[in-house]
TIMIKOL-505502 format. One record per residue (C-alpha): residue in one letter; chain; x negated, y, z negated. Coordinates in Angstrom, 2 decimals, decimal comma, always signed. Layout:
<atoms>
<atom><aa>A</aa><ch>A</ch><X>X</X><Y>Y</Y><Z>Z</Z></atom>
...
</atoms>
This chain:
<atoms>
<atom><aa>X</aa><ch>A</ch><X>-119,00</X><Y>+87,66</Y><Z>-99,76</Z></atom>
<atom><aa>X</aa><ch>A</ch><X>-120,04</X><Y>+89,80</Y><Z>-96,92</Z></atom>
<atom><aa>X</aa><ch>A</ch><X>-116,85</X><Y>+91,47</Y><Z>-96,58</Z></atom>
<atom><aa>X</aa><ch>A</ch><X>-116,80</X><Y>+92,45</Y><Z>-100,29</Z></atom>
<atom><aa>X</aa><ch>A</ch><X>-120,18</X><Y>+93,80</Y><Z>-99,91</Z></atom>
<atom><aa>X</aa><ch>A</ch><X>-119,33</X><Y>+96,02</Y><Z>-97,38</Z></atom>
<atom><aa>X</aa><ch>A</ch><X>-116,31</X><Y>+96,94</Y><Z>-98,88</Z></atom>
<atom><aa>X</aa><ch>A</ch><X>-117,63</X><Y>+98,24</Y><Z>-102,20</Z></atom>
<atom><aa>X</aa><ch>A</ch><X>-121,40</X><Y>+99,25</Y><Z>-101,35</Z></atom>
<atom><aa>X</aa><ch>A</ch><X>-122,21</X><Y>+102,45</Y><Z>-102,38</Z></atom>
<atom><aa>X</aa><ch>A</ch><X>-124,21</X><Y>+103,95</Y><Z>-99,43</Z></atom>
<atom><aa>X</aa><ch>A</ch><X>-121,71</X><Y>+102,89</Y><Z>-96,31</Z></atom>
<atom><aa>X</aa><ch>A</ch><X>-123,26</X><Y>+103,99</Y><Z>-93,41</Z></atom>
<atom><aa>X</aa><ch>A</ch><X>-120,26</X><Y>+104,32</Y><Z>-91,55</Z></atom>
<atom><aa>X</aa><ch>A</ch><X>-118,05</X><Y>+105,89</Y><Z>-94,36</Z></atom>
<atom><aa>X</aa><ch>A</ch><X>-120,74</X><Y>+108,51</Y><Z>-94,80</Z></atom>
<atom><aa>X</aa><ch>A</ch><X>-120,75</X><Y>+109,31</Y><Z>-91,65</Z></atom>
<atom><aa>X</aa><ch>A</ch><X>-116,69</X><Y>+109,41</Y><Z>-90,85</Z></atom>
<atom><aa>X</aa><ch>A</ch><X>-116,66</X><Y>+111,70</Y><Z>-94,40</Z></atom>
<atom><aa>X</aa><ch>A</ch><X>-119,72</X><Y>+114,09</Y><Z>-93,11</Z></atom>
<atom><aa>X</aa><ch>A</ch><X>-117,79</X><Y>+114,56</Y><Z>-89,84</Z></atom>
<atom><aa>X</aa><ch>A</ch><X>-114,37</X><Y>+115,86</Y><Z>-91,55</Z></atom>
<atom><aa>X</aa><ch>A</ch><X>-117,20</X><Y>+118,21</Y><Z>-93,45</Z></atom>
<atom><aa>X</aa><ch>A</ch><X>-118,06</X><Y>+119,83</Y><Z>-90,48</Z></atom>
<atom><aa>X</aa><ch>A</ch><X>-114,75</X><Y>+120,87</Y><Z>-88,95</Z></atom>
<atom><aa>X</aa><ch>A</ch><X>-114,43</X><Y>+124,63</Y><Z>-90,08</Z></atom>
<atom><aa>X</aa><ch>A</ch><X>-111,10</X><Y>+126,28</Y><Z>-90,58</Z></atom>
<atom><aa>X</aa><ch>A</ch><X>-110,40</X><Y>+129,65</Y><Z>-88,46</Z></atom>
<atom><aa>X</aa><ch>A</ch><X>-109,61</X><Y>+132,82</Y><Z>-90,80</Z></atom>
<atom><aa>X</aa><ch>A</ch><X>-106,09</X><Y>+133,24</Y><Z>-91,14</Z></atom>
<atom><aa>X</aa><ch>A</ch><X>-104,40</X><Y>+136,67</Y><Z>-89,69</Z></atom>
<atom><aa>X</aa><ch>A</ch><X>-102,35</X><Y>+137,65</Y><Z>-92,79</Z></atom>
<atom><aa>X</aa><ch>A</ch><X>-100,15</X><Y>+139,84</Y><Z>-90,87</Z></atom>
<atom><aa>X</aa><ch>A</ch><X>-99,20</X><Y>+137,07</Y><Z>-88,72</Z></atom>
<atom><aa>X</aa><ch>A</ch><X>-98,40</X><Y>+134,60</Y><Z>-91,53</Z></atom>
<atom><aa>X</aa><ch>A</ch><X>-96,44</X><Y>+137,03</Y><Z>-93,37</Z></atom>
<atom><aa>X</aa><ch>A</ch><X>-94,21</X><Y>+137,48</Y><Z>-90,08</Z></atom>
<atom><aa>X</aa><ch>A</ch><X>-94,47</X><Y>+133,61</Y><Z>-90,12</Z></atom>
<atom><aa>X</aa><ch>A</ch><X>-93,30</X><Y>+133,29</Y><Z>-93,55</Z></atom>
<atom><aa>X</aa><ch>A</ch><X>-90,74</X><Y>+135,61</Y><Z>-93,31</Z></atom>
<atom><aa>X</aa><ch>A</ch><X>-89,05</X><Y>+134,09</Y><Z>-90,29</Z></atom>
<atom><aa>X</aa><ch>A</ch><X>-89,23</X><Y>+130,42</Y><Z>-91,07</Z></atom>
<atom><aa>X</aa><ch>A</ch><X>-90,06</X><Y>+130,37</Y><Z>-94,48</Z></atom>
<atom><aa>X</aa><ch>A</ch><X>-86,92</X><Y>+128,75</Y><Z>-96,22</Z></atom>
<atom><aa>X</aa><ch>A</ch><X>-87,51</X><Y>+125,82</Y><Z>-93,62</Z></atom>
<atom><aa>X</aa><ch>A</ch><X>-90,64</X><Y>+124,24</Y><Z>-94,62</Z></atom>
<atom><aa>X</aa><ch>A</ch><X>-93,91</X><Y>+124,65</Y><Z>-94,50</Z></atom>
<atom><aa>X</aa><ch>A</ch><X>-94,53</X><Y>+122,93</Y><Z>-91,30</Z></atom>
<atom><aa>X</aa><ch>A</ch><X>-91,91</X><Y>+125,10</Y><Z>-89,61</Z></atom>
<atom><aa>X</aa><ch>A</ch><X>-93,88</X><Y>+128,46</Y><Z>-90,81</Z></atom>
<atom><aa>X</aa><ch>A</ch><X>-97,41</X><Y>+126,53</Y><Z>-89,19</Z></atom>
<atom><aa>X</aa><ch>A</ch><X>-95,62</X><Y>+126,09</Y><Z>-85,75</Z></atom>
<atom><aa>X</aa><ch>A</ch><X>-94,55</X><Y>+129,20</Y><Z>-86,07</Z></atom>
<atom><aa>X</aa><ch>A</ch><X>-98,07</X><Y>+130,80</Y><Z>-86,94</Z></atom>
<atom><aa>X</aa><ch>A</ch><X>-99,01</X><Y>+129,09</Y><Z>-83,96</Z></atom>
<atom><aa>X</aa><ch>A</ch><X>-96,78</X><Y>+130,45</Y><Z>-81,97</Z></atom>
<atom><aa>X</aa><ch>A</ch><X>-97,53</X><Y>+134,25</Y><Z>-83,01</Z></atom>
<atom><aa>X</aa><ch>A</ch><X>-100,80</X><Y>+133,58</Y><Z>-82,39</Z></atom>
<atom><aa>X</aa><ch>A</ch><X>-100,82</X><Y>+132,37</Y><Z>-79,22</Z></atom>
<atom><aa>X</aa><ch>A</ch><X>-98,67</X><Y>+135,13</Y><Z>-78,28</Z></atom>
<atom><aa>X</aa><ch>A</ch><X>-100,95</X><Y>+137,67</Y><Z>-79,61</Z></atom>
<atom><aa>X</aa><ch>A</ch><X>-104,16</X><Y>+136,01</Y><Z>-77,71</Z></atom>
<atom><aa>X</aa><ch>A</ch><X>-102,32</X><Y>+135,72</Y><Z>-74,30</Z></atom>
<atom><aa>X</aa><ch>A</ch><X>-101,43</X><Y>+139,66</Y><Z>-74,28</Z></atom>
<atom><aa>X</aa><ch>A</ch><X>-104,99</X><Y>+140,24</Y><Z>-75,27</Z></atom>
<atom><aa>X</aa><ch>A</ch><X>-106,62</X><Y>+138,08</Y><Z>-71,99</Z></atom>
<atom><aa>X</aa><ch>A</ch><X>-104,33</X><Y>+139,62</Y><Z>-69,87</Z></atom>
</atoms>
């Protein structure tokens, strides 16, 4: 029954560590202007296409800032 105890134990150490790691990750603030541009360009396709377009616009914006 060891596998049953590991599976249904309330305070499973590996599980709490895994969930704590996801809780620590923070999201970067969203640039509303770039998000609006991405939605206008790719809004009818899919959310994944909008996210990819937004990321491309972010990279383009900050590549110009570094040079």
